[in-house]
N, C-alpha and C positions, 0 to 999 in steps of 0.2 A: 270503357274500362281502362284503356291506356292512359286517358287523361287523369283518372283517379289515381292510378299507380304513380304517375308523374308528380301529382300533388303530394302524395304521401312521401315520395322520395325527396321533394323539396323541403317538406316539413322536417324530415329526418335529418337532412343536411344542415338545416338551420339550427335544429336542437343540439347537434353535436359540434357546431362551429366553435363555441367557446373552448371545448375540449381540444379540438384541432389547433385552435389559436394558441392555447397553452402549450401544447406539444411543440409547436413551431417556435415559440419564444422562450423555451427553457433549455438550459444546459444542465442536466441533472448531475448533482454531486452525490455520489453513492456513499452508503455507510462504509466506514473504515477509512474515509479520506481525511487528510490533515494538511495543515500549512505550518511552516516553521518560520519564526521571526529571525530573519537574517538579512544581510545586505542584498543578496541576490535571491530572495525568496520569491516563489511563484505566487500567482493569484488566481482566483476563480473569476472568469470573465462572463459577461452577458453574451447572448448569441451574436449581437451586432458588434460587440467589442467596445460599445460606448462606455460601459461601466465595468469596474473591477472591484473585487472584494478580497482583502488581504491585509498585509502589514505594510505600514509606511514608517520609515525611519525619521524620527524627529530631529530637527536642526540642532547641531552642536551637542547632541546627546546620543549615547549608545542605548537608546530606548525606542520602542516601537509602539505604534498606534494601530489598533485593529479598526479598519475603516473601509468605506466605499468611496470611490472617486471617479471623476470623468477620466477615462483612460486614453482617449485619442487626442487630447490637447496637451500642449507642452507642460503646463504647470500642474497637471494632474489634480485639479481642484477637489478637495475632500467635501463630501456632502453628507456623510454620516460617520460617526465614530462611537465606539463602545466603551473604551477604557481611558477616557481623557484624564480622570483623576488618578489613575493608576497605570501608567504606561508599562509595557512589557519589556523586561530585559531580553537581550539577545539569547536565542535558544528556547524561548517560550514556544509552546505548541498549542495550536487550535485544532481540535479533533472532533469529527463526527463519528462516534464509536459504533461498533457493530450492533450494540443494543439501543441505538438511537439517542445517546446522550451527546449534547453539543456544548463544549466548554473550552475556555482558554486557561491554560496552566503555565506557571513559570517553570524553569528548568528543574526545580526541586519537586515539582508535582503539586505545588500549592495553587489553589484556585485564584485566578485574577478576575475573570468575568464569565458569566453564563447568562443566557436569556431567561427571563422570568416567565413563569406560568406556561411553559411549553407542554407539560404533561407527557404522556407516553405515546408511543406509536409513530415516532418520526421515521419516515421511510427514505427521505432524501432531502437535500437542500438545493437551492438554485439562485443564481444571480440573474434577475430579469432585466430586460431592455428598458424598463421604466426607471431603473435605479433602485428597485425594491429587492432586498434579499429575503428569501423565505425559507421556512422549515415546513415541510408538508408530510401528510400521512400517505398511506397507500392509495387513498381515493383522491389524491391531489387537493385535499382541503388544507388550507394554511393553518398551521398550529401556532406559528409565530412569524412576524414579518417586521423588517426595519421601518417600514412606513408607519407602523403603529407605535413605534418607539423612537421618535425623531430626536436628533441632537440639537443642531442650530440651523438646519436647512430643511426646506420642503421642496418637492419637485413636481412637475406637471403630472397629473393623474393621482396625486396624493391628496388625501382628505384628512383634516383634523376634526374629529367629531366628539362632542360631549357624550360621555357615558360609555364609550368604547374601551376595550381593554388596552391599557397603555401603562403598565405598572411602573416601569422604570422612570417615566417622565410624567407621572400624574400624582395628584394628591387627593385623598378622599375628603370630600366636603359634605358636612351634614347640614341639611336645610329642612327644618321641621322633621318629618319622618322619612325623608328621602336621603339617599347617599348618592353623590355624583362623583365621577372621576374627572377632575379638571386637567385638561391637556396642557402641557407645558413645552415650550420651545426655549432652551437656554442658550445664551451667548457663551462664547469662550472667554477665558480670562484676558488673553491678548491674541493678536493675530497668529502667533506661533505657540501659544500655550493653550492646550485643549482642556484644561481643568474648567469646572463649572464657573461661569462668569456672573456678573452682577445684574444681568438683565434677563427678563423672561417674558415670553408671549404666552398668554393662557386664555382659556374660555371659562367664564364664570357661569355658575348654574343658571343664572337669570338670562343668559344668552349674550352677554357682552364679551367681545374680544378685546383684551386689554394688554397694554405694555406697562411694565413697572420694574423698579429695581428691587433687589432682595438684600437682606442683611446677612451676608455670608459670615460664618459658615452655616448658618441656619437657613431655613426656607421662609423666614418671616418676610412678608411682602410690604414694601412701602406703598404710598399712594400712587395711583395710576397716572402716568403722564400721557397716555392715549387710551381712548376707548371708542368702540365702533358705534355706540348709540343704538345697539340692537337689542337692548334689554326690554323684556315685556313680562317679567315675572317667570315663575317656574312653569315651563311648558306652555307659555302664552303663544298665541298664534303668530304674533309679530316678533317673537324672540328669535335671535340667531341660534342655530344649533350645530353648524359646522362651517369650517373654512375649506373652500374648494380651490385647488390650483388645477384648472382643467387642462386638457390635452392641447388646447390652443394657446396656452401660456397666460391666461387671465386668472387673477387671484380675486376672490370675492367671498363675502359672508352670506350664507343662505339662511333665510328665515324659514320658520315652520310653515308659513302660508305659501311658500314657493317663491316669494320675492327675494331679490338679491341686493346686497350693498357692495358695489364694485370698489375694490382696493387698487386695481390696476387702471390707470387713466390713459385715454387716447389709444392710438394704434401702436402695436408692438411688433417686434420682429417675428417672422414666421417660425413656428416650432419645427417646420420641415427643414429649414436651413440654419436654425440656431438652436443651441442648447440653452435651456432656461433653468434658473434656480431662484428661490427667495430665501435670503439668509438673515437671521438676527445677528448682525455684526457685533463685535466685542465692544463697540462704543454705544450700543443700545439702539441702533437704527435698523429697522426692518427694511431691507433693500432687495428689489428684484433685479436680477442680472440676466444678460443674454450674451452668448459667445458664438461666433460663426463656426459652423461645422467645417467649412472650407473657406479660405485657407486655414490650415491648422495652427498657424502662428498668430492668429488674431488675439484679441484681448476681451475681457469681460466688460460690457457696456451696461450702464445703469438705465433701467426702464423707469418710467414715471409711475411712482407709487403714491397714490393720493390718500394718505392716512388721515389728513385733516384738510379743511377747506377754508381757512381764514388767513388773513394777513395782518401783521402788526408792524408798527413803525417804532423805531428806537432812535433817540437822539441823545448824544452824549458829548460833553466837552470837559477838558481838564487841562491844567497847565502842564501836567506830566505826560500828556498824550496828544492824540489827534481828535479833532471834531469828527464825529462819525454819524452818518445816516445809515441805519440798518433796516433792510426790508426782510421780514421774517416770513418767507413763503410757507414754511411748515416747520413746526418745532421739532419734527422728526427727520427733516430732510436737509434743509440748507439755511445758511445765514449769509446774505450778501451785504457787504458794507462798502462804503466809499468815504475817503477822507475829503474834507473841505477846508481849504485855506487859500486866502487871497483870491477868492472866486474861482479857484481851480479844483476840479474834482478828479480823484484817482481811485481806481478800484484796489482795495486791499485784499479782500477775501472773496472768492467766488466758489460756490458749491462746496463749502466746508460743512461737515456734519456738526450739528448742534445737539449733543447727546443730553439726556436728562431734561429735555424740553417738556413744558407743560402747557396745554391749551386751555384757556379760559375764555369762552365765547362771550361771557357776560361782563368781562373786565376790559376796561379801556384805560390807557395811561401811557406813561413813559417808563422805559427801563434803562438802567445804566450798564454799559458795556465797556470794559477797560481794554484798551488796545495799547500794548507797550510800544515805546519808541524803538526804532531800529536804526542801525548804522547804514542800512541799505539806502543809498541816496535816491534810488528810484521810487521809494515810498514817501518821499518828502517833497511836496510841491515847491518849497522854497530852497531846495538844494541847488548847487551850482549847475546841475544838469537840467533843471527845470526851466521853463520859460521865464519865470520870475527871477530865477537865479541869473540867467543870461542877461536879463534886462538890467540887473544891478551891477553886472561886471564892469562896465565903463566907469561907473562911480567908484567902485573899489580900486580900479587901476589908477584913477586920478588921485585918490587919497594916498595910495602907496607911493606914487611918483612925487607928490609934494613932500612927503616925509623923507624920501631918499634924496630929493633934490635940494632940501633946505640946508641951512648951515649946520655944521657939526655941533655947535653949542646948543642950538635949539633941540636937536635930536637927543643930546645927552640929558638936557633938562626934562625932556619928554619921557625918556626911559627911566630917569630917577624918580619922577612923579609916579609913574606906574608901579615901580618897585615899592615905594612907600605905601601906596594904596593896597597892594597885594599883601605886604607884610602885616599891615594893620588888620586886614581881613582875615589873614591866617591866624593872627593872635586872638582875634575875636572868636574864631571857630574853635580854637584850642580851649577856650574857657567859656563854654556856654553856661548860661544861668539855668537853674532848675526850671524856672517858669517857661523860659523859651524852649527848653527841651520838650516840655509837656505840650506847649502850644503847637509845636511842629506836628504833633500827632492828630490835630484837628478834632480833639475832644472838647466838650463844652466846659466852660469855667463858671462855677456857681459861687455866690456869696454865702457866707455862713447863715445869714438870715433866710436865704432861699431854702436851704436844706433844713433849717430848724422849722420853718413853716411847712415844708413838704412832709416832714415826719411828725407833725403835731407835737413839736418840742420833744422829739425823740421818745415817743410814747411806747410804740410797739416794738419790742426787742425780738429779733429773729435768731440771734445766736451770738456767742462770744468766742474769740480766738486769742492767740498769744499776743497779738498786737492791737486788738481793738474789739469793738462791739458793733454788730450789724443791726440796723433798724429798718423797718418797712416804711416806705414813703410813697407819695404820689406827686409827680411833676405834671402840672396842668398848664395848658396854653389855651388860646382862643378856639383852637380847632381840635384839641386832643387832650387825653388824660392817660398818663402812663404810670403804672406801678413800678417802683424801683426799690433796690436794696442799697442803703447808705451805710458805708463802713466808716465809723468814727474812730480814728486812730488815737490810742491813749497817749496823752502828752507826757505821762510819767515814764513811758518806755524810752530808754536812752537812745535806742536805734530808730525811734519813730520817724524822725525827719528823713533819715537815709532810707528807711523802709517805704515811706511815702513816695519818694522819687523813684525808687526801684520798681515798685508795684505799678505805679501810674504809667511809666514809660513802657514797661514790659507788656502790660495788658493792652495798652493803646496801640501798640505796633503789631498785635496779633489779630487774626481774623480767621476763625475756624468754627464749624458748626458744633464741635465738641468742647468749646471753651466759652466761659462766661464773658460777655462783652462789657467793657468799661465804657460808660456813657459820659462821664464827666468827673470833675474834681473840685475841691475847694482848698485854697491855700491862702488863708487869711489870718495873719498874726499867729497865735498859738493853735489855730484850728486847721486841722488837715483831715479832709474827708474824701472818700472815693464813692462814686455813684455807679452802681451796676444795674444791668437789667434784672428784673425780679423773676425768680424761678418758682413757679406756683406749686410744684409737687415735692418740695422739700429736698432732703438729701438721700443719697444712695443708702446710707445707714438705716434711715427710717423705712425704706422700701424693702431692703433685704433682710433686716433683722426683726421683722414683724412677726406676728403670731402665725399668719397664713404664709404658705410657700408661694412666692411669686411665680408667674409663668416661666418655664424653663427657657423657651426660645427668647423671651423678653430679656431674661438675665444675660444670656449669651450675647444678644444684641448690645446690651449695655456694656459688657466687657470689651467688645470690639470697639465701641465708641470711645471708651477711655483710652484704649491703645492708640486709636487714630489721633486723638488729641495730644497724647504724649509724644507720638512720633513727629507731629507737627512742631511741637516745642523744641524737640531735640535736633531735628534734621531739616526742617523746612522754613524756619524763621531766619531772617537775615542775621540776627543775633541769637545764638543758642541760649535756651532757657532751661535750667534745671529747677524743677518745682520744689523738691526737697521735703515735701510734706503730703505725699499722696496717701489718702485714706478715705474711707466711705463718707466721712463727715465733710470732706472738701470736694465731693462729687455731687453736684446738684442736678435736679431733674426738671426739664421745662414742661410746657403744656402737653407735649406728646411723649413725655417720659424719655426724651433723648438725654443721655448723660452729658453734662457740661462741667469741665474741670474749673474750679474756682480757687481763690486765695493764692495769688502769686506773691503774697507778702513775704514768703520765705524763699523766693526764687533767687538763685545766684546767676547773674548774667555773665556769660563768657564772651569776650570780644574776639572777633576775627577767628584765627585758627587755634585759640587757646581752648583746650579741652579738659583741663584739670585745675582744681583750685584747692587751697587749704583754707578751711574755715571752721568756726566753732560748731559743735554738734547741733543740728537742727532736725526737726521732725517730731514724731509722736511715738511713744513706746509701743512696741509690737510691729511697727512698720519701718523702723530705722535699720538701714543696711549695716552689716558688721564693721565695715571700714571706718564708719564714723567714730568708733571706739578705739581705733588702733592708730590714730594720727596718720592715716594714709591719705593720699590725694583723693579728692572727691570728684567723680565723673558723673555723667548722665546715668551710669549704671546703678546709682542709688535709687533713682526713680524706677528702674526696672525691677529692683528688689521689692520696693513698696508695692508695685503693680502686681507682682507675683502673689504677695500676701492678700491683696484685695481680690484677685482672681479666685483664690481659694475660698475666700469668704463668700463670694458670689456663687460659687459652685455649691458650697455646703450650707449656705444661708445661716452661718454662725460667725461669731467674732473670733478673731485669731486667738485672743486670750480670754478664757472663760473660767474664772476661779471656782465657780460653783459646780464644776463637773465632778461626778461621783468617782470616776477613775482619774487619778492624778496624772496619769500618762497622757490623758486627752486634754489637759488644760490648755496647752499651747498647740494650736493646729499645725503650724509649720514644723513642729518637732516630730509629729507622728505621721504626717501624710506620706512621706517616702516609705516608711515601714508598711503602711497599708498598701501602697502601690506595689512594692516589691513582693509582698505576700499575696497579691491579687485579691485583696479584701476591700477594694474601693467602695463596694456597696454599703459598707458601714458608714461612710462619710455622707451618704445620701439616703439613709435608711428610712426616713419619713417623707421622702420626696418621690412620689410615684412617677412623675414625668421624667425625672432624672434616671430613676432605676430602669425605665423602659428604653433608655438611651445610654447604656453603660459604655458603649464604644466611644461615644462623644465625651462622656465624663472622663474616661481614661485619657483621651487625647488632650483635653483641657488641663487635667492634673499634670500631665507630662510637661506641658508648656509652663505651668506654674512652678514646677520643680526646677526647670532650667532657670527661671527668673530668680529664684531664691538661693542660688548657689552662693556659698560663702566667698568663693574666689570671684571677684568682679569680672575677671577676664573670661570666665566660663559663661557668664550671663550673655544672652543674645541682646542685640540692639532692639529698640522698640519697633523698628522697621521689620526686623526678622520676626519678632513676636507677632506683629500684625499679620505677616505673611503666613505664619504657622496657624494662627486662628482662622484665617480665611481659606486655608487649605492649599495655598500656593506653594508652600514649602513643607516638605515632609518633616514630622516631628520625630527625631531620633530618640533612642532610649537614654534618659537622663541618668547621670551618676548621682550618688548620695550628695545632698546639699552640704552636709558636714563631712569634710574629708577624713575625720577621725572615726566615723561610723563604719 
């Protein structure tokens, strides 16, 4: 009998052990508790003190982040945050109310953040020793937990699972008759900017864990640059269904049949002596870290995370740089390179992250990697400090000695000869020919016959512009066949010759994914032609002004792409370029519908620090900035104005000027948009666009950006860099004034 009683006692103790364990590892936060955002604000700590939940002051800002962090190490590393896109001003309050509501409000009482899908019945909150912050009911069932709503980091004992409730960081995906919740882990914008970044880790319904970039400010996902190869269709036995970061510090994908795909390689530091975390860093690399628990002044060390398992070799040489051998151990981890010169090898980069890498196991070949020159002599094998440099020092000393020891007459003759050569060289550089300027850009030179044959005697016309006509052509070689667009400049245009030089040099010196690339030119007698890559999907005008409303996210992605291209022209080119004719007809779409800015024929190049220019009116009616008509200096802000008009057209899927409008007040879009915005009637602008109407908050923000762009006063318009930051959510969009100061 005693034995039976002992057995029952053991079973009872085993059955209640989880409850006892929970009781031992919880510091319960009672209803009515609160935290205040301030310099010396308190926090809610886990029982061991390893983790804390509360407010963290952001660097160089009087703003606070609601976060969870490792509390016992010096740098207080953040592992979860709630309001990265909307930091809290000082005095904001997080409160667990007496009726079980949990919310963060600013000092004026306006809501900043609250957990989704909590429901009723919250009895207490707790910061657990695992790093999980929970809201629980009276029966200790979790109603909400931070582990199910990750930001950029996962911790040991945390699981990311397909189909679980994770509203703030999931997207509903429909596959046939099933709806799945795709788990997302988002990177930050930068190391110190906690806004949503460009990279995401997610589980696809078929079971693949993937890494990809997204088209901010939307959630449109670009192609994956990593996938776990655990896809086996919906609910297939070999498909992955959760990512596990176990208590021992190992990260792996678990398949439905019980098998696992390890992501952590080799032996790692013990979780008994080290803190662990896996973070999707702001550069797009998923990295596992370990930090010693003692001594407390240790640092985070990188553990080996094997997201891919192949190696590629890269070889590159150029007169403008160094010869490089690059061993690509993992597109997501490291790029190791070494310079090679005079049979000497030097390491240039070790363990540097290569973000946006893409693995193609079926592709073999060579890649080009550009390594800039440096004044650091340690990176040059032939510098005076290198072995080769030292070897040549006696010869150099001998030459100098002969020069100094020779007669004064010889030295004078020598100096005079050098001066003449330098003067001639200078004069030559001061007066470069048009052809040499173009040839320096390394673009291909075609004969007129080449291009006449390529276009079948200029048979298929693609479009006409102010300075010429564009024809479709095909450039063939022994190994390839490439479609091109050939722009034939009209010889009757007085500025044609000048336009040819300007456009050829301007485009040839640019390289950006949102610009059309110049492939070659023809400069033969009266014939001047430009050869561009062919854009298969036509113009933005054809895409946006069609009968059907294009996908909302795709349109926003296109608007962001145009902004990126213009920012590059204005701020990132060695010679600033003002396009002067931004309009939907000059925005082309490539095979993947990426926007590519074309027709630099009207561009005005500004040299050095010159930022303004006087010139005749250029551009197209409806897109021309007001300063063109007022004899005012023209700056890059004319492109900002035109972009604002195009942005409104993308939002509304209508042309800026539509004469056939029933209401005369609606004929010119830019004249009425501010009135609609001020009267909170923006829904009229997108009345036949269901997707846009379901995202009126996004519509309002984009309209605000456009209104800033079309301000009559150029000084009020933002730069394209600021426009891009507003579109991507990096910079808050303030309330714009009326574009017309007389309204």
